C-alpha positions as CSV (number, residue, x, y, z in Angstrom):
1,M,-34.3,-49.3,-16.8
2,A,-33.9,-49.8,-13.1
3,I,-31.9,-46.6,-12.7
4,Y,-34.6,-44.7,-14.6
5,V,-37.3,-46.1,-12.3
6,L,-35.3,-45.2,-9.2
7,K,-34.8,-41.6,-10.5
8,R,-38.6,-41.2,-11.1
9,V,-39.4,-42.6,-7.6
10,A,-36.9,-40.2,-6.1
11,L,-38.5,-37.3,-7.9
12,M,-41.8,-38.2,-6.3
13,V,-40.6,-37.3,-2.8
14,P,-40.3,-33.5,-3.4
15,V,-43.5,-33.6,-5.5
16,V,-45.5,-35.1,-2.6
17,A,-43.8,-32.8,-0.1
18,G,-44.8,-29.8,-2.3
19,I,-48.3,-31.1,-2.6
20,S,-48.6,-31.4,1.2
21,L,-47.3,-27.9,1.7
22,I,-49.8,-26.4,-0.8
23,L,-52.7,-28.3,0.9
24,F,-51.5,-27.3,4.4
25,V,-51.4,-23.6,3.4
26,A,-54.7,-23.8,1.6
27,I,-56.5,-25.4,4.5
28,R,-55.1,-22.8,6.9
29,T,-56.4,-20.0,4.7
30,L,-60.0,-21.3,4.9
31,P,-62.4,-19.3,7.2
32,G,-63.2,-20.8,10.6
33,D,-61.3,-22.4,13.4
34,P,-60.9,-26.3,13.4
35,A,-61.0,-26.3,17.2
36,V,-64.3,-24.4,17.3
37,V,-65.8,-26.8,14.7
38,M,-64.6,-29.8,16.7
39,A,-65.8,-28.4,20.0
40,G,-69.3,-27.4,18.9
41,D,-71.4,-24.3,19.3
42,L,-72.0,-24.8,23.0
43,A,-68.4,-25.2,24.0
44,T,-66.8,-22.6,26.3
45,G,-63.9,-20.4,25.4
46,E,-61.7,-22.2,27.9
47,Y,-62.5,-25.6,26.4
48,I,-61.8,-24.3,22.9
49,E,-58.5,-22.9,23.9
50,Q,-57.6,-26.2,25.6
51,L,-58.5,-28.1,22.5
52,R,-56.4,-25.7,20.3
53,R,-53.4,-26.5,22.5
54,S,-54.0,-30.2,22.3
55,M,-54.3,-30.0,18.5
56,G,-51.1,-27.9,18.3
57,L,-52.9,-24.9,16.7
58,D,-51.3,-22.5,19.2
59,K,-47.8,-23.2,17.8
60,P,-46.2,-21.3,14.9
61,V,-47.4,-22.3,11.4
62,Y,-44.0,-23.7,10.3
63,V,-43.9,-25.9,13.5
64,Q,-47.4,-27.2,12.7
65,Y,-46.3,-28.1,9.2
66,L,-43.3,-30.0,10.4
67,V,-45.4,-31.9,12.9
68,Y,-47.9,-32.6,10.0
69,L,-45.1,-34.0,7.9
70,R,-43.9,-36.2,10.8
71,N,-47.4,-37.5,11.3
72,I,-47.8,-38.2,7.6
73,A,-44.6,-40.2,7.6
74,A,-46.0,-42.2,10.6
75,G,-49.3,-42.8,8.7
76,D,-51.3,-40.3,10.9
77,L,-53.5,-37.9,8.9
78,G,-55.3,-36.6,11.9
79,R,-58.8,-37.2,13.3
80,S,-62.1,-36.3,11.8
81,S,-64.0,-33.6,13.7
82,K,-67.3,-35.0,12.5
83,S,-67.0,-38.7,13.2
84,L,-64.0,-38.5,15.6
85,R,-62.5,-41.4,13.7
86,P,-58.9,-41.3,12.3
87,V,-58.9,-39.8,8.9
88,L,-57.0,-42.7,7.5
89,D,-59.8,-45.1,8.6
90,E,-62.3,-42.9,6.9
91,I,-60.3,-42.9,3.7
92,R,-59.6,-46.6,3.9
93,D,-63.4,-47.2,3.9
94,R,-64.1,-45.0,0.9
95,Y,-61.0,-45.2,-1.3
96,P,-61.7,-48.7,-2.8
97,Y,-65.0,-47.4,-4.2
98,T,-63.4,-44.5,-5.9
99,I,-60.6,-46.6,-7.4
100,Q,-63.2,-49.1,-8.6
101,L,-65.2,-46.3,-10.2
102,T,-62.2,-44.7,-11.8
103,I,-60.9,-47.9,-13.3
104,A,-64.3,-48.7,-14.7
105,G,-64.6,-45.2,-16.1
106,M,-61.1,-45.6,-17.6
107,L,-62.0,-48.9,-19.2
108,V,-65.1,-47.3,-20.8
109,A,-63.0,-44.4,-22.0
110,A,-60.2,-46.6,-23.4
111,V,-62.5,-49.0,-25.2
112,L,-64.8,-46.4,-26.7
113,G,-62.1,-43.7,-27.3
114,I,-59.3,-45.8,-28.7
115,G,-61.7,-47.9,-30.7
116,A,-63.4,-44.8,-32.2
117,G,-60.0,-43.2,-32.9
118,V,-58.7,-46.3,-34.7
119,V,-61.8,-46.6,-36.8
120,S,-61.7,-42.9,-37.7
121,A,-58.0,-43.1,-38.7
122,V,-58.4,-46.2,-40.8
123,R,-61.6,-44.9,-42.5
124,R,-60.3,-41.4,-42.9
125,D,-62.8,-38.8,-44.4
126,S,-65.6,-41.4,-44.4
127,V,-69.0,-41.2,-42.7
128,L,-67.6,-43.3,-39.8
129,D,-64.7,-40.8,-39.4
130,Y,-67.0,-37.8,-39.3
131,G,-69.6,-39.5,-37.1
132,S,-67.0,-40.7,-34.6
133,M,-65.4,-37.2,-34.3
134,V,-68.8,-35.6,-33.8
135,V,-69.7,-38.1,-31.0
136,A,-66.2,-37.5,-29.5
137,L,-66.8,-33.7,-29.6
138,V,-70.2,-34.1,-27.9
139,G,-68.6,-36.3,-25.2
140,V,-66.0,-33.7,-24.4
141,S,-68.5,-30.8,-24.4
142,V,-71.3,-32.3,-22.3
143,P,-71.1,-31.5,-18.6
144,V,-70.6,-34.6,-16.4
145,F,-73.4,-33.8,-14.0
146,W,-75.9,-33.2,-16.9
147,L,-74.9,-36.5,-18.6
148,G,-75.3,-38.4,-15.4
149,L,-78.7,-36.9,-14.7
150,M,-79.8,-37.8,-18.3
151,L,-78.6,-41.3,-18.0
152,V,-80.5,-41.7,-14.7
153,L,-83.6,-40.2,-16.3
154,V,-83.5,-42.6,-19.3
155,F,-82.2,-45.9,-17.9
156,S,-83.5,-45.7,-14.3
157,V,-86.6,-43.6,-14.4
158,H,-88.1,-44.5,-17.8
159,L,-86.6,-47.8,-18.8
160,R,-86.0,-49.1,-15.3
161,V,-83.1,-51.4,-16.4
162,L,-80.3,-50.0,-14.3
163,P,-80.1,-48.6,-10.7
164,G,-79.8,-44.8,-10.5
165,G,-77.6,-44.6,-7.4
166,G,-75.9,-46.4,-4.6
167,A,-73.5,-49.3,-4.7
168,G,-73.5,-53.0,-4.1
169,T,-73.6,-54.8,-7.4
170,G,-71.9,-54.4,-10.8
171,W,-75.0,-52.9,-12.2
172,H,-74.7,-50.0,-9.9
173,L,-71.4,-49.2,-11.5
174,V,-72.6,-49.0,-15.1
175,L,-74.1,-45.5,-15.2
176,P,-71.4,-43.8,-13.1
177,A,-68.7,-45.4,-15.2
178,V,-70.2,-44.4,-18.5
179,T,-70.8,-40.8,-17.1
180,L,-67.2,-40.6,-15.8
181,G,-65.6,-42.1,-18.9
182,A,-67.6,-40.2,-21.6
183,S,-65.4,-37.1,-21.6
184,A,-62.1,-39.0,-21.5
185,A,-63.3,-41.2,-24.3
186,G,-63.8,-38.1,-26.5
187,I,-60.3,-36.9,-25.8
188,L,-58.8,-40.3,-26.4
189,A,-60.6,-40.7,-29.6
190,R,-59.2,-37.5,-31.0
191,M,-55.7,-38.2,-29.8
192,T,-55.7,-41.8,-31.1
193,R,-56.9,-40.6,-34.5
194,A,-54.3,-37.9,-34.9
195,S,-51.5,-40.1,-33.7
196,L,-52.5,-43.1,-35.9
197,L,-52.8,-40.9,-39.0
198,D,-49.2,-39.7,-38.5
199,V,-48.0,-43.2,-38.2
200,L,-50.0,-44.6,-41.1
201,D,-48.3,-42.1,-43.4
202,S,-44.8,-43.1,-42.3
203,D,-42.3,-44.9,-44.5
204,Y,-42.1,-48.2,-42.6
205,V,-45.9,-48.6,-42.8
206,R,-45.9,-48.1,-46.6
207,T,-43.1,-50.7,-46.7
208,A,-45.2,-53.1,-44.8
209,R,-48.1,-52.6,-47.2
210,A,-45.7,-53.0,-50.2
211,K,-44.7,-56.5,-48.8
212,G,-48.4,-57.5,-49.2
213,L,-49.4,-57.6,-45.6
214,R,-53.1,-57.3,-44.9
215,E,-54.3,-53.8,-43.8
216,L,-55.6,-55.1,-40.5
217,G,-52.2,-56.6,-39.7
218,V,-50.4,-53.4,-40.7
219,V,-52.6,-51.4,-38.4
220,L,-52.5,-53.7,-35.4
221,R,-48.9,-55.0,-35.5
222,H,-47.0,-52.1,-37.0
223,A,-48.9,-48.8,-36.7
224,L,-50.9,-49.0,-33.5
225,P,-48.0,-49.9,-31.1
226,T,-46.1,-46.8,-32.2
227,A,-49.2,-44.6,-32.3
228,F,-50.1,-45.7,-28.8
229,I,-47.0,-44.0,-27.2
230,P,-48.5,-40.5,-27.0
231,V,-52.0,-42.0,-26.3
232,L,-50.5,-43.7,-23.2
233,T,-49.5,-40.2,-21.8
234,V,-53.0,-39.0,-22.3
235,L,-54.4,-42.1,-20.6
236,G,-52.3,-41.3,-17.5
237,L,-53.5,-37.7,-17.5
238,Q,-57.1,-38.7,-18.0
239,F,-56.8,-41.2,-15.1
240,G,-55.9,-38.3,-12.8
241,S,-58.8,-36.2,-14.3
242,L,-61.2,-39.1,-13.7
243,L,-60.1,-39.2,-10.0
244,G,-61.0,-35.5,-9.8
245,G,-64.2,-35.9,-11.8
246,A,-65.3,-38.6,-9.4
247,V,-66.3,-35.8,-6.9
248,I,-69.2,-34.8,-9.2
249,T,-70.1,-38.2,-10.4
250,E,-70.2,-39.7,-6.9
251,S,-72.5,-36.9,-5.8
252,V,-74.9,-37.5,-8.7
253,F,-75.1,-41.2,-8.2
254,A,-74.7,-41.3,-4.4
255,W,-71.6,-43.4,-4.8
256,P,-69.9,-43.9,-1.4
257,G,-66.4,-43.0,-2.5
258,M,-63.8,-40.3,-1.8
259,G,-65.5,-37.7,-3.9
260,R,-68.7,-37.8,-1.9
261,L,-66.6,-37.9,1.3
262,I,-64.9,-34.7,0.3
263,V,-68.2,-33.0,-0.4
264,D,-69.7,-34.1,2.9
265,S,-66.5,-33.0,4.7
266,I,-66.6,-29.5,3.1
267,A,-70.2,-29.1,4.2
268,A,-69.2,-30.2,7.7
269,R,-66.0,-28.0,7.7
270,D,-64.1,-31.1,8.6
271,Y,-60.6,-29.6,7.8
272,A,-58.5,-32.7,8.8
273,L,-60.6,-35.0,6.6
274,I,-60.6,-32.5,3.6
275,Q,-56.8,-32.2,3.9
276,G,-56.2,-35.9,4.2
277,A,-58.6,-36.9,1.3
278,L,-57.0,-34.3,-1.0
279,L,-53.5,-35.4,-0.1
280,V,-54.5,-39.0,-1.0
281,F,-56.0,-37.8,-4.3
282,A,-52.9,-35.9,-5.2
283,T,-50.5,-38.7,-4.2
284,S,-52.6,-41.1,-6.3
285,F,-52.3,-38.9,-9.3
286,A,-48.5,-38.7,-8.8
287,L,-48.3,-42.5,-8.6
288,V,-50.3,-42.9,-11.8
289,N,-47.9,-40.5,-13.6
290,L,-45.0,-42.5,-12.3
291,V,-46.5,-45.7,-13.7
292,V,-47.2,-43.9,-17.1
293,D,-43.6,-42.7,-17.2
294,V,-42.3,-46.2,-16.6
295,L,-44.6,-47.7,-19.3
296,Y,-43.6,-44.9,-21.6
297,A,-39.9,-45.7,-21.2
298,A,-40.6,-49.4,-21.7
299,L,-42.3,-48.7,-25.0
300,D,-39.8,-46.1,-26.2
301,P,-36.1,-46.8,-25.1
302,R,-35.0,-43.3,-26.1
303,I,-36.8,-41.9,-23.1
304,R,-34.7,-43.9,-20.5
305,L,-31.5,-43.4,-22.5
306,G,-31.9,-39.7,-22.8
């Protein structure tokens, strides 16, 4: 198991390096000059050229990339052209909010999705089964921004029971978490149902039933652990999707996280902050996949022995 984990960690190095290269090239293809943006509209050409030299923008692109990699290794993601603060400080202030929202959204998705999937599989072809799948389909189909606005309209404007934006208390987290987790809950419900139905028809489950075990025990102790293996993979992928979906959700609910930071940075053409924030997002997604791979191997020994 330790060798498997070390191999997966080693594979992350080229993945992160590749992500940094893609982001570096993508940022360089954007219109505009970072030096002009940082200098302001009233700056002289001489000052802009001096700023370009100080930022290393006068050097060849491959040299700029190597310097960028060296700075990343040293924990330096550049400096924001808007706030003039280090990008890492900006991210450090906002990242906990995004992680908090993503974990809350993932909990909502896991509880609703896996619960609905188990009920649908156990009560196959019943009203509960059809009803759960219809709700799951609606959750997948409804746009995140529309669902967020409707939740604000109902629970904040009309009922006035939950805050419609901002952060500060646990109640501020409810609507954004439900909005973020709704789509993932639908996907998890369909995946859990399909996986559990396959396991419930297997020989060892029929043997457990033949021994006289209660149906609840058969499902929870024998069928669900095996059915959860592919669901775990989907959970990891959905966690990454929720990180990306936080951009829209945080904008709707004025949540002070990374998503809103990226939107504000794009509006201000703050290239260093955009690049740093996206790199942190991508690296977080890679780390989540690493954790999922390790858990997958722990649940299924064939993975680490293959």
